MIMARZA-382524 format. One line per 3 residues: number of its first residue (from 1); their letters; for each residue x negated, y, z of C-alpha. Coordinates in steps of 0.5 Angstrom, whole numbers, plus 500, padded with zeros to 3 digits. Example, Ala and Ser with C-alpha at 12.3 -4.5 7.8 and 13.67 -1.06 7.14 Angstrom:
BEGIN
1) AS) 475 491 516 ~ 473 498 514 .
This chain:
BEGIN
1) MNF) 617 700 434 ~ 621 700 428 ~ 619 704 422 .
4) FTS) 621 704 414 ~ 617 705 408 ~ 618 706 401 .
7) GLV) 613 705 395 ~ 614 711 391 ~ 607 713 390 .
10) RRG) 605 706 387 ~ 611 706 382 ~ 608 712 379 .
13) LAL) 610 718 382 ~ 604 723 383 ~ 603 729 388 .
16) VSL) 607 735 387 ~ 605 740 392 ~ 601 741 398 .
19) TGG) 605 744 404 ~ 600 748 409 ~ 605 748 415 .
22) LAL) 604 741 416 ~ 600 738 422 ~ 593 736 419 .
25) AQG) 587 736 422 ~ 580 734 420 ~ 573 733 424 .
28) NQG) 573 730 431 ~ 580 731 434 ~ 581 729 441 .
31) DCV) 582 721 441 ~ 582 720 434 ~ 574 719 434 .
34) LPQ) 571 714 430 ~ 567 709 434 ~ 559 709 434 .
37) GPL) 555 703 432 ~ 556 698 426 ~ 563 698 423 .
40) PER) 567 693 419 ~ 565 693 411 ~ 570 688 408 .
43) SRY) 577 687 409 ~ 581 680 411 ~ 588 679 410 .
46) VVM) 592 674 413 ~ 599 673 410 ~ 604 668 414 .
49) LDV) 610 667 409 ~ 616 663 412 ~ 618 657 407 .
52) SGS) 624 655 410 ~ 630 654 406 ~ 633 660 409 .
55) MVG) 629 664 404 ~ 632 662 398 ~ 639 662 401 .
58) KGD) 640 655 404 ~ 642 653 411 ~ 643 659 415 .
61) GKY) 640 664 410 ~ 644 669 406 ~ 640 671 400 .
64) DIF) 635 669 396 ~ 629 673 397 ~ 623 669 396 .
67) GQV) 622 671 389 ~ 622 679 392 ~ 617 677 397 .
70) ERE) 612 674 392 ~ 613 680 387 ~ 611 685 393 .
73) LGV) 605 680 395 ~ 603 680 388 ~ 603 688 387 .
76) FLE) 600 689 394 ~ 594 684 392 ~ 594 687 385 .
79) ETT) 593 694 387 ~ 588 692 393 ~ 581 696 391 .
82) STS) 577 692 396 ~ 573 686 396 ~ 576 682 401 .
85) TVR) 578 675 404 ~ 586 673 403 ~ 588 667 407 .
88) LVT) 595 665 405 ~ 599 661 410 ~ 606 658 409 .
91) FAR) 610 655 415 ~ 616 652 417 ~ 616 647 422 .
94) GVE) 609 649 424 ~ 604 651 419 ~ 605 647 412 .
97) ASR) 599 650 409 ~ 593 655 409 ~ 588 657 403 .
100) DFD) 583 662 403 ~ 581 666 397 ~ 576 670 395 .
103) YPG) 578 677 392 ~ 578 679 387 ~ 574 673 384 .
106) QKA) 580 668 385 ~ 586 673 384 ~ 588 668 378 .
109) ELQ) 588 662 383 ~ 592 666 388 ~ 597 668 384 .
112) AYL) 598 661 381 ~ 598 658 388 ~ 604 663 390 .
115) NTL) 608 661 384 ~ 608 654 386 ~ 611 655 393 .
118) KPD) 617 652 394 ~ 621 654 400 ~ 625 648 403 .
121) GTR) 623 647 410 ~ 629 646 415 ~ 626 650 421 .
124) TFL) 622 656 423 ~ 617 654 428 ~ 614 662 428 .
127) YRS) 611 662 435 ~ 607 655 434 ~ 605 657 427 .
130) MQR) 602 664 430 ~ 598 660 436 ~ 595 656 431 .
133) VFS) 593 661 426 ~ 591 666 431 ~ 586 660 434 .
136) GLR) 583 659 427 ~ 581 666 426 ~ 573 667 427 .
139) KDP) 571 674 430 ~ 567 677 425 ~ 565 684 426 .
142) SLA) 564 685 419 ~ 571 684 417 ~ 577 688 419 .
145) TTV) 583 683 419 ~ 590 685 418 ~ 596 680 419 .
148) YVL) 602 680 416 ~ 608 675 418 ~ 614 675 413 .
151) TDG) 620 671 416 ~ 628 672 415 ~ 629 668 421 .
154) NDN) 627 667 429 ~ 623 662 432 ~ 628 656 433 .
157) DPQ) 622 651 436 ~ 626 646 441 ~ 619 646 445 .
160) PVN) 617 654 444 ~ 610 656 444 ~ 610 662 449 .
163) LQG) 609 669 445 ~ 605 672 450 ~ 600 666 449 .
166) ALA) 600 667 442 ~ 598 674 442 ~ 593 673 448 .
169) TFE) 589 668 443 ~ 589 674 437 ~ 587 679 442 .
172) KSR) 581 674 444 ~ 578 674 437 ~ 580 681 434 .
175) GTF) 576 687 433 ~ 577 694 434 ~ 581 695 428 .
178) DKL) 584 689 427 ~ 592 689 426 ~ 598 685 427 .
181) YYI) 605 686 424 ~ 611 682 425 ~ 616 683 419 .
184) GLG) 624 681 420 ~ 627 681 413 ~ 634 682 414 .
187) TDI) 634 679 421 ~ 634 682 428 ~ 627 681 432 .
190) PRA) 629 679 439 ~ 628 684 444 ~ 623 680 448 .
193) AET) 618 680 442 ~ 619 687 440 ~ 617 688 448 .
196) AFD) 611 684 447 ~ 609 687 441 ~ 610 694 443 .
199) ATS) 606 693 450 ~ 600 692 445 ~ 595 697 442 .
202) YAR) 595 693 435 ~ 601 689 434 ~ 608 692 431 .
205) TLE) 614 690 429 ~ 619 692 423 ~ 626 690 421 .
208) VPP) 628 692 414 ~ 635 691 411 ~ 637 685 408 .
211) RII) 634 684 401 ~ 629 690 402 ~ 622 688 402 .
214) PQL) 618 693 405 ~ 611 696 402 ~ 605 692 404 .
217) GGF) 600 697 406 ~ 604 703 406 ~ 606 708 412 .
220) GLL) 608 704 418 ~ 604 698 415 ~ 597 701 414 .
223) PAL) 592 695 413 ~ 586 696 418 ~ 581 698 413 .
226) LEL) 582 703 407 ~ 577 703 401 ~ 577 709 396 .
229) SRG) 578 707 389 ~ 574 712 385 ~ 573 717 391 .
232) RLT) 581 717 392 ~ 586 714 396 ~ 594 715 396 .
235) RSG) 599 712 401 ~ 607 714 401 ~ 613 713 406 .
238) KLG) 618 717 410 ~ 614 721 415 ~ 618 726 420 .
241) EDV) 616 733 421 ~ 613 731 428 ~ 608 727 424 .
244) RLR) 601 729 425 ~ 595 727 420 ~ 588 727 423 .
247) LDN) 582 725 420 ~ 575 724 424 ~ 570 725 418 .
250) SRF) 564 726 422 ~ 560 720 419 ~ 564 722 412 .
253) PGL) 563 730 411 ~ 565 730 404 ~ 572 726 405 .
256) KLG) 578 731 405 ~ 585 729 408 ~ 592 732 404 .
259) RGR) 599 731 405 ~ 604 733 400 ~ 612 732 399 .
262) LGA) 615 727 394 ~ 623 729 396 ~ 628 725 399 .
265) GES) 624 726 406 ~ 618 722 402 ~ 611 724 404 .
268) LLS) 604 723 400 ~ 598 722 404 ~ 592 723 400 .
271) LTV) 584 722 401 ~ 579 725 396 ~ 572 725 396 .
274) DPA) 568 732 395 ~ 564 730 388 ~ 558 735 391 .
277) RPG) 558 730 398 ~ 560 723 395 ~ 557 720 402 .
280) TPD) 553 714 403 ~ 555 707 402 ~ 555 706 410 .
283) AAA) 560 712 410 ~ 566 712 414 ~ 572 716 417 .
286) LLC) 578 714 422 ~ 585 716 419 ~ 590 717 425 .
289) VEG) 598 718 424 ~ 602 719 430 ~ 609 721 431 .
292) TKV) 615 719 435 ~ 616 713 430 ~ 609 711 428 .
295) SER) 602 711 431 ~ 597 708 427 ~ 589 708 425 .
298) ALV) 585 706 420 ~ 578 705 418 ~ 576 709 411 .
301) RPG) 570 707 407 ~ 568 709 400 ~ 569 702 397 .
304) QEV) 566 698 392 ~ 569 699 385 ~ 573 693 383 .
307) PAG) 575 692 376 ~ 583 689 376 ~ 583 682 374 .
310) GGP) 576 680 378 ~ 572 681 372 ~ 567 687 370 .
313) SAG) 570 693 368 ~ 570 694 360 ~ 570 700 356 .
316) AGS) 563 703 357 ~ 561 707 352 ~ 563 714 349 .
319) PGT) 571 716 348 ~ 573 714 341 ~ 576 720 337 .
322) GSA) 579 716 331 ~ 585 713 329 ~ 588 707 333 .
325) GAR) 587 703 327 ~ 580 705 326 ~ 578 703 333 .
328) TPG) 574 697 334 ~ 578 691 337 ~ 577 690 344 .
331) ASG) 573 697 345 ~ 576 702 350 ~ 578 709 349 .
334) TSG) 575 712 355 ~ 568 712 358 ~ 566 708 364 .
337) GKD) 573 705 365 ~ 576 712 367 ~ 582 715 364 .
340) APG) 581 720 359 ~ 581 727 361 ~ 588 729 364 .
343) QGT) 591 722 363 ~ 592 721 371 ~ 592 713 373 .
346) LRL) 596 708 369 ~ 597 701 370 ~ 599 695 366 .
349) TLL) 604 690 369 ~ 606 683 366 ~ 613 683 367 .
352) NPE) 614 675 365 ~ 609 671 369 ~ 613 665 368 .
355) EVR) 613 665 361 ~ 610 659 357 ~ 603 659 356 .
358) ALG) 602 652 353 ~ 604 652 345 ~ 605 647 340 .
361) PGE) 603 648 333 ~ 608 654 330 ~ 610 655 337 .
364) ETT) 610 662 340 ~ 611 666 346 ~ 612 673 348 .
367) LRY) 608 677 354 ~ 612 683 356 ~ 608 689 359 .
370) RVQ) 610 695 362 ~ 605 701 363 ~ 606 704 370 .
373) GPA) 604 711 372 ~ 606 719 372 ~ 611 721 367 .
376) GRR) 608 723 361 ~ 601 720 362 ~ 598 717 355 .
379) GQV) 593 711 354 ~ 591 706 350 ~ 592 698 351 .
382) NFG) 587 694 348 ~ 588 686 347 ~ 581 685 344 .
385) TLP) 579 680 339 ~ 584 674 338 ~ 580 667 336 .
388) EGL) 582 663 330 ~ 588 659 330 ~ 592 665 334 .
391) TAT) 596 670 331 ~ 599 676 335 ~ 604 682 334 .
394) VDD) 606 688 338 ~ 613 690 338 ~ 614 686 332 .
397) RPL) 608 689 328 ~ 601 686 327 ~ 596 687 332 .
400) TGP) 590 691 328 ~ 587 695 334 ~ 588 699 340 .
403) VPV) 596 701 342 ~ 598 708 344 ~ 602 708 350 .
406) TAG) 606 713 355 ~ 607 711 362 ~ 614 708 362 .
409) DTV) 613 704 355 ~ 614 697 355 ~ 609 693 350 .
412) ALT) 611 686 347 ~ 605 682 345 ~ 608 676 341 .
415) LRN) 603 670 340 ~ 604 664 335 ~ 600 658 335 .
418) TGL) 597 657 328 ~ 591 653 329 ~ 589 652 336 .
421) ADG) 587 645 337 ~ 590 640 343 ~ 587 643 349 .
424) QAV) 584 649 346 ~ 584 655 351 ~ 584 662 350 .
427) RIA) 584 668 355 ~ 588 674 353 ~ 585 680 357 .
430) PTL) 588 686 356 ~ 585 693 358 ~ 589 700 359 .
433) NGQ) 584 706 358 ~ 578 701 359 ~ 581 698 366 .
436) AAQ) 582 690 366 ~ 589 688 367 ~ 591 681 369 .
439) AQR) 588 676 364 ~ 593 670 361 ~ 591 663 359 .
442) VTG) 594 660 353 ~ 593 653 351 ~ 594 649 345 .
445) AGA) 599 643 346 ~ 599 637 341 ~ 605 636 337 .
448) AGS) 610 632 341 ~ 612 626 337 ~ 610 623 331 .
451) AAT) 606 626 325 ~ 609 630 320 ~ 615 627 316 .
454) GGA) 614 632 310 ~ 614 626 305 ~ 608 622 302 .
457) GTG) 607 629 298 ~ 605 633 304 ~ 598 634 305 .
460) AGT) 594 631 310 ~ 595 634 317 ~ 600 639 315 .
463) AST) 607 638 318 ~ 613 640 313 ~ 617 644 319 .
466) PAA) 611 645 325 ~ 616 649 329 ~ 620 642 330 .
469) TVP) 615 639 333 ~ 616 642 340 ~ 623 641 343 .
472) PRL) 626 647 346 ~ 628 648 353 ~ 634 652 357 .
475) VLL) 631 657 362 ~ 636 660 367 ~ 635 668 367 .
478) NPE) 639 670 374 ~ 637 664 379 ~ 640 669 384 .
481) ANR) 647 669 381 ~ 652 668 386 ~ 654 660 387 .
484) SLA) 659 660 393 ~ 666 662 390 ~ 672 664 394 .
487) PGE) 679 662 390 ~ 680 666 384 ~ 672 669 384 .
490) ETT) 667 668 379 ~ 660 668 377 ~ 656 668 371 .
493) LNY) 650 664 369 ~ 645 667 364 ~ 641 662 360 .
496) RLE) 636 663 354 ~ 634 658 349 ~ 626 658 349 .
499) GPA) 622 655 343 ~ 619 656 336 ~ 623 661 332 .
502) GQT) 628 658 327 ~ 629 652 332 ~ 636 650 334 .
505) GQV) 639 646 340 ~ 645 643 342 ~ 647 646 349 .
508) DFG) 652 642 353 ~ 654 644 360 ~ 658 637 361 .
511) DLS) 664 636 365 ~ 666 642 369 ~ 673 639 372 .
514) GGL) 674 639 379 ~ 677 646 380 ~ 672 650 376 .
517) EAT) 674 654 369 ~ 669 656 365 ~ 668 661 359 .
520) VNG) 661 661 354 ~ 660 668 352 ~ 667 670 353 .
523) QPL) 670 664 350 ~ 673 658 353 ~ 668 652 353 .
526) TGP) 670 646 349 ~ 664 642 348 ~ 657 643 346 .
529) LTV) 654 649 343 ~ 649 650 337 ~ 644 655 340 .
532) NAG) 638 659 336 ~ 632 659 340 ~ 631 666 343 .
535) DTV) 639 667 344 ~ 642 668 351 ~ 648 664 353 .
538) ALT) 653 667 359 ~ 656 661 362 ~ 662 664 367 .
541) LRN) 665 660 372 ~ 671 661 376 ~ 674 658 382 .
544) RSL) 681 656 380 ~ 682 650 385 ~ 676 648 388 .
547) PGG) 677 648 396 ~ 672 651 401 ~ 666 646 402 .
550) GAV) 668 643 395 ~ 662 643 390 ~ 661 642 383 .
553) SVA) 654 640 380 ~ 653 644 373 ~ 648 640 369 .
556) PSV) 646 643 362 ~ 642 639 357 ~ 639 641 351 .
559) DGR) 639 636 345 ~ 640 631 351 ~ 634 633 355 .
562) AAE) 637 635 362 ~ 635 642 364 ~ 635 644 372 .
565) PQQ) 642 643 375 ~ 646 648 379 ~ 651 647 384 .
568) VTG) 657 651 385 ~ 661 651 392 ~ 668 653 394 .
571) RAA) 669 657 400 ~ 675 659 404 ~ 679 665 401 .
574) PSK) 678 672 405 ~ 684 673 410 ~ 689 678 408 .
577) PAG) 693 683 412 ~ 700 680 414 ~ 705 682 408 .
580) TAA) 700 684 403 ~ 702 681 396 ~ 696 678 392 .
583) TGG) 695 683 386 ~ 689 679 383 ~ 693 679 376 .
586) TTP) 693 673 372 ~ 688 667 371 ~ 684 668 364 .
589) GTG) 687 663 359 ~ 693 661 363 ~ 697 667 364 .
592) TPS) 699 664 371 ~ 698 669 377 ~ 692 668 381 .
595) DTA) 691 665 388 ~ 689 671 392 ~ 687 678 391 .
598) AAG) 680 676 390 ~ 681 676 383 ~ 683 683 382 .
601) PVR) 678 687 378 ~ 672 691 381 ~ 670 698 379 .
604) LVL) 664 703 380 ~ 666 709 384 ~ 662 715 384 .
607) LNP) 662 718 392 ~ 659 725 391 ~ 661 728 384 .
610) EAN) 659 734 387 ~ 652 732 387 ~ 647 736 384 .
613) RSL) 646 735 376 ~ 641 741 374 ~ 634 739 376 .
616) APG) 627 743 376 ~ 621 739 375 ~ 619 735 381 .
619) EET) 626 736 384 ~ 631 730 385 ~ 638 728 386 .
622) TLD) 642 722 389 ~ 648 719 386 ~ 652 715 391 .
625) YRL) 656 709 388 ~ 661 704 391 ~ 663 698 388 .
628) EGP) 671 697 390 ~ 675 691 389 ~ 677 685 393 .
631) QGQ) 673 682 399 ~ 668 677 397 ~ 668 680 389 .
634) SGQ) 661 682 386 ~ 659 685 380 ~ 653 686 375 .
637) VNF) 651 694 375 ~ 647 696 370 ~ 644 704 369 .
640) GDL) 641 703 363 ~ 635 705 360 ~ 633 712 363 .
643) PQG) 630 717 358 ~ 622 719 358 ~ 621 724 364 .
646) LEA) 627 721 368 ~ 625 717 374 ~ 630 713 378 .
649) TVN) 630 708 385 ~ 636 704 387 ~ 636 704 395 .
652) GQP) 629 706 395 ~ 626 701 391 ~ 624 702 383 .
655) LTG) 630 701 378 ~ 628 695 374 ~ 634 692 371 .
658) LLT) 641 689 373 ~ 644 689 380 ~ 648 684 383 .
661) VNA) 653 688 388 ~ 658 686 393 ~ 665 689 393 .
664) GDT) 664 694 399 ~ 657 695 398 ~ 654 702 396 .
667) VAL) 649 704 391 ~ 644 710 392 ~ 641 712 385 .
670) TLR) 636 717 386 ~ 634 721 380 ~ 627 725 379 .
673) NAG) 625 730 374 ~ 618 727 372 ~ 618 731 365 .
676) LPE) 624 733 362 ~ 623 739 358 ~ 627 745 360 .
679) GGA) 634 745 357 ~ 633 738 356 ~ 639 733 358 .
682) ATL) 640 726 359 ~ 646 722 359 ~ 647 716 364 .
685) TPT) 652 711 363 ~ 652 706 368 ~ 656 699 367 .
688) LNG) 660 694 371 ~ 660 687 368 ~ 659 690 361 .
691) EPA) 664 696 362 ~ 662 703 362 ~ 663 707 368 .
694) QPQ) 664 715 368 ~ 658 718 365 ~ 653 723 368 .
697) RIT) 650 728 365 ~ 643 731 368 ~ 640 737 365 .
700) ASA) 633 740 366 ~ 632 747 369 ~ 627 752 370 .
703) PGT) 621 750 374 ~ 622 753 382 ~ 620 751 389 .
706) LGE) 620 744 390 ~ 627 742 393 ~ 631 748 391 .
709) NAQ) 635 749 385 ~ 634 755 382 ~ 639 755 377 .
712) TPG) 645 751 381 ~ 647 755 387 ~ 649 750 393 .
715) RVV) 656 750 396 ~ 658 750 403 ~ 662 744 406 .
718) PLN) 665 744 413 ~ 662 740 419 ~ 667 741 424 .
721) PEA) 674 742 421 ~ 677 739 428 ~ 674 745 432 .
724) GRD) 679 749 436 ~ 683 755 432 ~ 688 757 438 .
727) LAR) 684 762 442 ~ 686 766 448 ~ 683 773 449 .
730) GES) 676 772 451 ~ 676 765 448 ~ 671 764 442 .
733) TVL) 670 758 437 ~ 664 756 433 ~ 666 754 425 .
736) RYR) 660 750 423 ~ 658 749 416 ~ 652 746 411 .
739) AEG) 650 748 404 ~ 650 742 399 ~ 647 742 392 .
742) GPA) 643 748 393 ~ 641 754 397 ~ 647 758 399 .
745) TVQ) 648 766 401 ~ 653 767 406 ~ 656 774 408 .
748) LGA) 661 776 413 ~ 666 782 411 ~ 669 786 416 .
751) APA) 672 782 422 ~ 680 782 422 ~ 683 787 428 .
754) GTR) 683 783 435 ~ 677 779 433 ~ 669 779 433 .
757) VTF) 666 775 428 ~ 658 773 428 ~ 653 768 426 .
760) EGQ) 651 763 431 ~ 644 765 434 ~ 643 770 428 .
763) DGN) 643 777 427 ~ 646 781 421 ~ 652 780 416 .
766) TLT) 648 776 411 ~ 645 769 411 ~ 641 765 406 .
769) VPA) 642 758 408 ~ 637 753 404 ~ 640 746 401 .
772) GGE) 642 742 407 ~ 641 747 412 ~ 647 748 417 .
775) FGV) 649 754 420 ~ 655 757 425 ~ 660 762 425 .
778) RVT) 663 764 432 ~ 670 767 432 ~ 672 771 438 .
781) NTG) 679 773 440 ~ 678 780 443 ~ 685 782 442 .
784) LDR) 690 777 439 ~ 696 776 442 ~ 700 770 443 .
787) GQT) 703 768 436 ~ 698 773 432 ~ 694 770 427 .
790) ATP) 687 773 423 ~ 683 770 418 ~ 675 771 418 .
793) DVR) 672 774 412 ~ 667 769 410 ~ 664 770 403 .
796) AAG) 660 764 400 ~ 661 759 395 ~ 667 754 396 .
799) VPV) 667 756 404 ~ 674 754 407 ~ 676 759 413 .
802) PAI) 681 757 417 ~ 686 762 421 ~ 685 764 428 .
805) TGT) 692 764 432 ~ 692 768 439 ~ 695 764 445 .
808) RAG) 696 766 452 ~ 690 765 457 ~ 689 761 463 .
811) FDW) 696 759 466 ~ 702 760 462 ~ 706 765 466 .
814) SLL) 713 762 463 ~ 711 756 468 ~ 711 761 473 .
817) GLL) 717 764 472 ~ 720 757 472 ~ 717 756 479 .
820) GLL) 720 762 481 ~ 727 760 479 ~ 726 753 483 .
823) GLL) 723 756 489 ~ 720 763 489 ~ 726 767 487 .
826) PLF) 730 766 494 ~ 724 771 497 ~ 727 776 493 .
829) LRR) 734 775 494 ~ 733 775 501 ~ 730 782 501 .
832) AAP) 736 784 498 ~ 741 781 502 ~ 745 785 508 .
835) RGV) 744 783 515 ~ 750 778 516 ~ 750 775 509 .
838) QPV) 746 769 508 ~ 742 768 502 ~ 745 764 496 .
841) PVG) 741 758 494 ~ 738 759 487 ~ 738 752 483 .
844) PAP) 743 748 480 ~ 750 751 481 ~ 753 747 487 .
847) VVA) 760 743 486 ~ 765 747 489 ~ 772 745 492 .
850) PPV) 778 749 489 ~ 779 755 493 ~ 784 755 499 .
853) ATA) 789 761 500 ~ 787 764 506 ~ 787 771 509 .
856) PTP) 782 776 507 ~ 776 777 512 ~ 776 784 515 .
859) VTP) 769 788 514 ~ 767 793 519 ~ 767 799 515 .
862) SRP) 761 802 519 ~ 756 797 515 ~ 755 797 507 .
865) VVT) 757 791 503 ~ 752 787 499 ~ 754 782 495 .
868) ATP) 749 776 493 ~ 748 774 486 ~ 753 769 484 .
871) AGA) 751 762 483 ~ 749 761 476 ~ 748 768 474 .
874) APD) 742 770 471 ~ 737 773 477 ~ 733 779 477 .
877) RVQ) 726 778 477 ~ 720 782 478 ~ 713 779 476 .
880) LLE) 706 781 479 ~ 700 781 475 ~ 693 780 477 .
883) ERL) 687 781 473 ~ 682 775 472 ~ 675 775 469 .
886) TVD) 673 771 463 ~ 666 771 461 ~ 664 769 454 .
889) KER) 656 768 452 ~ 653 770 446 ~ 646 769 443 .
892) VKA) 642 775 442 ~ 635 776 441 ~ 631 777 447 .
895) GGV) 624 778 445 ~ 619 774 441 ~ 612 771 442 .
898) EIG) 607 773 437 ~ 600 769 437 ~ 594 771 433 .
901) KRV) 587 770 434 ~ 581 775 436 ~ 574 775 436 .
904) ETR) 571 776 443 ~ 563 777 443 ~ 559 775 449 .
907) TEQ) 551 775 450 ~ 548 768 451 ~ 541 767 453 .
910) VAV) 538 761 451 ~ 530 759 454 ~ 527 757 447 .
913) PLA) 519 754 448 ~ 515 757 443 ~ 508 755 441 .
916) REE) 503 760 438 ~ 495 759 436 ~ 490 763 440 .
919) AYI) 483 763 437 ~ 478 759 442 ~ 471 761 441 .
922) ERH) 465 756 445 ~ 458 758 444 ~ 453 753 446 .
925) AVA) 445 754 447 ~ 441 750 443 ~ 436 745 447 .
928) NPQ) 430 744 442 ~ 430 750 437 ~ 427 749 430 .
931) PVE) 424 754 426 ~ 428 756 420 ~ 424 756 413 .
934) GAV) 425 762 409 ~ 430 765 413 ~ 430 773 414 .
937) LGA) 434 776 419 ~ 440 780 417 ~ 439 778 409 .
940) GRE) 445 774 409 ~ 452 775 412 ~ 456 769 414 .
943) TVR) 464 770 415 ~ 469 765 418 ~ 476 767 418 .
946) VNL) 481 763 422 ~ 489 764 421 ~ 493 763 427 .
949) EAE) 500 761 427 ~ 506 762 432 ~ 513 760 432 .
952) RAR) 518 765 432 ~ 526 764 434 ~ 531 763 429 .
955) VEK) 538 764 431 ~ 544 761 427 ~ 551 761 429 .
958) QAY) 556 755 427 ~ 563 755 428 ~ 566 749 432 .
961) VAE) 574 747 434 ~ 574 749 441 ~ 581 748 442 .
964) EVE) 588 747 439 ~ 594 751 441 ~ 601 749 439 .
967) VSK) 607 753 440 ~ 614 751 441 ~ 621 753 444 .
970) RTV) 625 750 449 ~ 631 752 453 ~ 632 754 460 .
973) TET) 638 755 463 ~ 639 760 469 ~ 645 762 473 .
976) QQV) 647 770 473 ~ 652 773 478 ~ 657 777 474 .
979) TET) 660 783 478 ~ 666 787 476 ~ 672 790 479 .
982) VGR) 679 787 478 ~ 686 789 480 ~ 692 786 482 .
985) EVL) 699 788 483 ~ 702 787 490 ~ 710 788 492 .
988) DVR) 712 794 494 ~ 719 794 498 ~ 722 801 499 .
991) PEG) 729 800 503 ~ 734 805 502 ~ 740 805 507 .
994) DVT) 742 801 512 ~ 739 794 509 ~ 735 788 512 .
997) VVD) 729 785 508 ~ 728 778 509 ~ 721 775 507 .
1000) GTD) 721 768 505 ~ 714 768 507 ~ 715 771 514 .
1003) PEA) 715 766 520 ~ 720 770 523 ~ 724 771 516 .
1006) GRG) 731 768 519 ~ 731 774 524 ~ 731 779 519 .
1009) RR) 729 786 521 ~ 731 793 519 .
């Protein structure tokens, strides 16, 4: 079962609107029933990660996707709110390593371990690795286990392990809620594996396109256990209208289920807890997602509040009210770690986790963070109090306290070692609105080399140039850049020199001869370069004569110290059609023609310039681009910085920077109005390899219904321009259209003479079509003769309406005339011929010999002379017509069904045992009466009162869901007999005079009759 999801919600989109017409159900619903008995309390994640070389484009690998996979794993674990165990298993030629981490306590160790992984395996023993991992899973009823298998290849074990055996091993140790997902990254999963997985109730397969990493934990990949965070949880993805969401909350009555729309087919699931009924720690519910392409269940628990980063939640106290500069460093601006009222959920993400963390004296490093969350949401970032020996600036300004931020902002924290001792470690633990973000560890590094050389006059321990004590290093910024070049093709490697401010270095790329041509920052490479720390160097390499299979090693160095080498290989030029000349232009720097057309320029073309540009709040539009150019060529596409209030995704993934696009590829840029003010505008100017493409202007319109543009009407485009236009009488055709760019109103004018024009399946002459909706116009020829034309009057924005031409119905009567000439006309000639005169054959004129002079033949005058039509002369012809039935169909409203509810009452008798108290008096005779001193009869009255109680029946009524009714339509075809009277013309022969009629169809035609 294949399904694909995208991560829009966790990238910052919020719930836009709830849709009441979708299938939602709560309570105990059919087979969506929470099992009785003890339930799992914690999660166990098992991630099996392929570390074969193909994951970085080696061997049979096509793309370097390992970094993307690592980032998605990091995001998934970063957002996990549950206390869990994470087992990370790497495999290639079997299981390479397996490590367990307690989460979130060992979050930093897990991230560090991910960063050390090197995909260098040569084989993919997939099923063998599954068998070993599954056999090591201990069955634990307190754990809900989710296994994710991530690979870009298929099992190539020379001694393969049976997949069914591996699944049987997992079945033995799995709990009720445990799940297994096999994810093919840009590869086809074998049919046998899909069949084996689909045969189970717990295992699923998922294929995704190349270079796309699915959202772990989203629809289709839901974990076995979902834990709420602060009484709420959301998940997003593409769900069809047939998907049914159900929730058994019988053991968690305060939990509510909601579903919303995000646009572009995206749906949002939300689980929220009623504050009045928060539930107990052992509360639980069962979420069921069912449809034609997805069927999964997940246990839902209240969860434990786990602060990000694994430490205790910071920021307790009352909200601050002063200015940012007056706040106590390290204090939160909110109470209890929650967002300020109206701020929503914000998240602080580190963008450059690979940045240097060991600083020598005078050396500095910059940590770049991004604030992610709903557009317009605000918060405060607090980096706490820094120790002596470490100074900090934020966006080039001194750090004095909390920093005000808005969703989408980037925060650059620059740290400089001004006195950290060698080996001294400092923990940087930023918080956003009191919620801890990922902590970073910065360590002091001793001066590399000898002591300060400032001369005898310098103070002890003071270096004259502290920054010079730490050597700079050259870092490759785009390791995913293309390394395989066809003749004339080029690639660019972007480097940055990192080191203390003010430092310089000599960068040498060595000898690049052997078929490569190089430029640096657009200038020919002639030797070593002097580069300042922080500068970027763009090395562009072009295949001038490197043959297919040839290789050149690019080995840069800084001040003689080697940096990481890169290998560039040549590949064969793409084949050209015969007779096609190379049009690649000239080779840069030489003026000579390039080898092939692959050197020609690429360009970015907008495929749908008619796409909607005016967006209401929450509305989105998609601009489709294609990179056009020679096969094998690629380019760097940059959509620039988007203004606040406009959110973007590319091919369903968040837009994070430059895109490497191959010629022929299509790029879908989806823009969403997440906060543009009404009347505001934004200009989008994409660039290709630094050259600007056609700019696009996006404007904000007034709020309207989500998914519809209240300001810009849609236009109508034809769907079947090839539909028949030549119609005989009684025939009809349907012209089909779709409304694009917004809703459209379509009107039918008066039908032209000889035609009938109606909406397909609709009554009336006016139709409102929603954006993306389709409709049909049926045109019927009721009186157009052959050759006559008529154009229906269909009124809508941009609708093209073709002309309808009349033609002959059924059999072509001109053909009948030809047949008559060839064979039927002798019948008529025989009927007109006199007795004794042979009919003249009809057909091509026979070859006749020259006439011979003979005496004329006398004719008996008692009979009239009838002369047959001479050969070659035009014959007389009579056409016999007949009527034939032509039955057309049209859709009419035959009736309807209304389903409602009414209340029926009935009397129920329930036998209820009721108890009541009765007075019970016992009198006992006194065996030995004793005298009572001083007692006077009747002198005192003693009264004893006993209250009697009784049970009474108290009747209460409670409504329960007893039945659900679904109403749909289906088409049933039945055959009806249509009876109608038709006529035809028959031959009526009326002889005059003494003539003989010969009928060619009469068996006795040769005899003649009078």
